[in-house]
C-alpha positions in Angstrom: 105.7 113.2 30.7 108.4 113.4 33.4 108.0 111.8 36.8 108.2 113.7 40.1 111.4 113.8 42.1 110.0 113.4 45.7 111.1 110.0 47.1 108.3 108.4 49.0 109.4 107.8 52.6 107.8 106.6 55.9 107.1 110.1 57.2 103.6 111.7 57.5 101.9 113.6 54.8 102.3 116.0 53.2 105.8 114.5 52.7 107.3 117.6 51.3 106.4 119.4 54.6 105.7 116.8 57.3 103.4 118.2 60.1 105.5 116.6 62.9 108.9 115.2 63.7 109.8 111.6 63.8 112.0 112.2 66.9 110.9 110.9 70.4 108.7 113.5 71.9 110.2 115.1 75.1 108.3 117.7 77.2 109.4 119.9 80.0 107.8 121.9 82.8 104.6 119.9 82.7 101.8 120.2 85.3 99.8 117.0 85.7 96.4 116.7 87.4 95.1 113.2 87.7 91.8 112.0 89.2 91.0 108.3 89.4 87.6 106.6 90.0 85.8 103.4 89.6 83.0 102.9 87.2 80.6 100.0 86.4 81.2 97.5 83.6 77.7 98.1 82.4 78.3 101.8 81.7 81.7 101.4 80.0 81.6 98.0 78.3 80.4 99.5 75.0 83.6 101.6 74.8 86.0 98.7 75.3 87.1 96.6 72.3 86.0 93.0 72.5 89.7 91.8 72.6 90.5 93.7 75.8 89.7 92.7 79.4 88.6 95.0 82.2 87.5 94.4 85.8 83.9 94.4 87.0 84.4 97.9 88.4 87.1 99.2 86.0 89.6 101.9 87.2 89.2 105.1 85.1 91.7 107.9 85.0 91.0 111.5 84.0 94.1 113.6 83.5 94.7 117.3 82.6 98.2 118.3 81.5 99.7 121.7 80.9 102.9 121.2 78.7 105.3 124.1 79.3 107.6 123.1 76.4 107.8 120.4 73.8 108.1 119.7 70.0 104.7 121.3 69.4 105.2 124.2 71.8 103.1 124.8 74.9 99.6 123.3 75.0 97.0 121.7 77.2 95.7 118.1 77.0 93.0 116.0 78.5 93.6 112.2 78.6 90.8 109.7 79.6 91.8 106.1 80.1 90.6 102.8 81.6 92.8 100.2 83.2 92.6 97.1 81.0 94.5 93.9 80.1 95.6 92.6 76.7 97.4 89.3 76.4 97.8 89.3 80.2 99.5 92.6 80.4 98.0 95.7 82.1 97.6 99.0 80.2 95.7 102.3 80.4 93.5 101.9 77.3 92.8 105.4 75.8 89.2 106.3 75.5 89.6 109.9 74.4 92.1 112.7 74.2 91.3 116.4 73.7 93.9 119.1 73.3 94.4 122.6 71.9 97.3 122.1 69.5 96.9 120.8 65.9 100.5 119.6 65.6 100.2 117.6 68.8 96.9 116.1 67.6 98.5 114.9 64.3 101.7 113.7 65.9 99.8 111.5 68.4 96.9 110.4 66.2 98.5 109.3 63.0 101.5 107.2 64.1 100.4 106.1 67.6 96.6 105.8 67.3 95.9 108.2 70.2 92.2 109.2 69.7 93.0 112.9 69.8 90.7 115.8 68.8 90.8 119.5 69.2 89.0 121.4 72.0 89.5 124.1 74.6 91.0 123.5 78.0 92.1 125.2 81.1 94.3 124.1 84.1 94.8 126.7 86.9 96.8 126.2 90.1 95.3 128.3 92.9 98.2 127.5 95.2 100.8 124.8 95.4 98.2 122.2 96.5 95.0 123.4 94.8 94.0 123.3 91.1 90.9 123.6 88.9 90.4 123.0 85.3 87.9 122.2 82.5 87.5 120.7 79.1 85.3 122.1 76.3 84.3 120.4 73.1 83.1 122.2 71.0 84.6 125.4 72.3 82.1 127.1 74.6 80.5 123.8 75.7 82.0 122.4 78.9 82.2 118.6 79.1 83.8 118.3 82.5 85.3 120.4 85.3 88.1 119.4 87.5 88.8 120.4 91.1 91.7 119.2 93.4 92.8 119.9 97.0 96.1 118.5 98.1 96.4 116.9 101.5 99.9 115.6 101.7 103.1 116.3 99.7 105.0 113.2 98.6 108.4 112.7 100.0 110.3 111.3 98.1 108.5 112.1 94.9 107.4 109.1 92.7 107.1 108.9 89.0 103.6 109.1 87.4 104.3 106.9 84.4 101.4 105.7 82.2 101.5 102.5 80.0 99.1 103.4 77.2 97.3 101.2 74.7 95.6 102.6 71.7 93.3 101.1 69.0 94.6 102.4 65.7 92.3 102.0 62.7 92.8 103.4 59.2 89.6 103.0 57.2 89.7 101.9 53.6 89.1 104.5 50.9 86.9 101.9 49.1 83.3 102.0 50.3 82.4 98.8 52.1 85.9 97.4 52.1 87.7 96.2 55.3 89.8 98.8 57.1 93.3 99.2 55.6 94.8 98.8 59.1 93.6 97.6 62.5 96.0 97.2 65.4 96.6 97.8 69.1 99.6 100.1 69.8 101.3 100.1 73.2 103.5 103.0 74.4 105.0 104.2 77.7 104.5 107.8 78.8 107.3 108.5 81.3 106.4 111.3 83.8 109.0 112.5 86.2 107.6 115.3 88.4 109.7 117.5 90.7 106.8 117.9 93.2 103.7 115.8 93.8 100.7 116.4 96.0 98.2 113.6 97.0 94.7 114.7 97.8 91.0 114.8 96.9 89.8 115.2 93.4 86.3 115.7 91.9 84.8 115.8 88.4 81.7 117.9 87.8 79.5 117.6 84.7 77.4 120.7 83.7 73.7 119.9 83.6 73.3 121.1 80.0 76.3 119.1 78.8 75.5 116.8 75.9 76.3 113.2 76.6 78.6 113.0 73.6 82.0 112.0 75.1 83.2 109.0 77.1 83.9 111.3 80.1 80.3 112.1 80.6 78.8 108.8 79.3 80.1 106.6 82.1 79.1 106.7 85.8 81.3 107.4 88.8 80.8 104.7 91.3 83.4 106.0 93.7 86.6 108.1 93.7 90.0 106.6 94.2 93.3 108.5 94.3 94.1 112.0 93.0 97.5 113.7 92.4 98.9 117.0 91.3 102.4 117.0 89.9 104.6 120.0 89.1 107.7 120.6 87.0 107.5 117.3 85.2 109.8 116.0 82.5 107.9 113.7 80.2 108.9 111.4 77.4 106.6 109.5 75.1 108.7 106.4 74.4 108.2 104.9 70.9 106.4 101.6 70.6 108.6 98.5 70.4 105.8 96.3 68.9 102.2 96.5 67.7 99.4 93.9 67.8 97.7 93.3 64.5 93.9 92.7 64.7 
């Protein structure tokens, strides 16, 4: 019998029609709403790998983004991270990402280890300094609601870059066998906004919301900073190294 003629490459599957590009992702016209708060080690420790350090009251960041343009087209994304250290270097360790674009899910999850899943999201700007939003998973079930009121406009505007760290695991297809791959993947998400407001942010959790996600499993001890950025140009820079576990 003859062999196939498709040369196996390093791209994603299906290799005859890869679901995403290998090019560095660049996004334009991105609105970024960020709310930071402190939580207790007790309520978040079970979500942190045992090779990563966090403070006694870790800094948690909840972010809603509306991407106006990018490789996967327009979409919305929720990013939930905690400030952590690995080998003495500080990162935003990714707890959960929820978005409404399948291509963006695959492009971030497979090569970079971002814990991305599909959901329904909204981010609405009421005026230049006010915004609201929400995240649903599954669709129709709100996990969290965002509200923001700007108090001061930054001048000059500063970047909102995020140094991410992901736990990337590929399970073995053999039952009971060790995972085929376990590694920590660092990457830098460059965010260059045209306009940034600093203000007061709040997260609200519906009473009937199932305690199924990291965002509603950990307590809010106190709020820290909140920002709303407009017209951002964003680049997810590729990893320069990975840490095998």
